[in-house]
C-alpha positions, 0 to 999 in steps of 0.5 A: 152382366153384359152391360157391366162388361161393356161399360168396363171395356169402354172405361178401359178404352178411355183410360188407354186413350188418355195414356196414349196422349202426349203430356205437356212435358213431352210436347215441351221437350219435343218443341225445344228439341225442334228449336235446337235442331233448327237453330244449331246449324245457324249458330255453328256457322256464325260463331265457329271459325272457318278454319276449324274441322266441322266434324269435330265441332259436331262430335263435341256438341253431341258429347255435350248433349249426351252428358247434359241429358245423362245429368238431367236423367240421373238427377231427376229420377230415383234409382228404382225408376232407372232400374225399371227403365233399363229392364230388358235393355241390351246392346242389341236393343240399343242398336235397334232403338238407335235407328237401324231399319 
């Protein structure tokens, strides 16, 4: 019986390790985000006029990214999945997730 429980514990540990690994989709998304993060300032400098208010450009870019992310999320997930994702989320948790130390 001890051998059986040890085997089960090892299997659970291996399953947890597999769950903790990054998926190829996650790696691809993070790579694309890093690429966008690096290229965006170069493109802004090159293609925006010098007379424009830079903060307004950044604000519009962030709003557009938020809109695109929302559209992708809502078009790519089922209602049940979205409900599960939002369980236990409140304004307080949003603020905590947003980066307050």
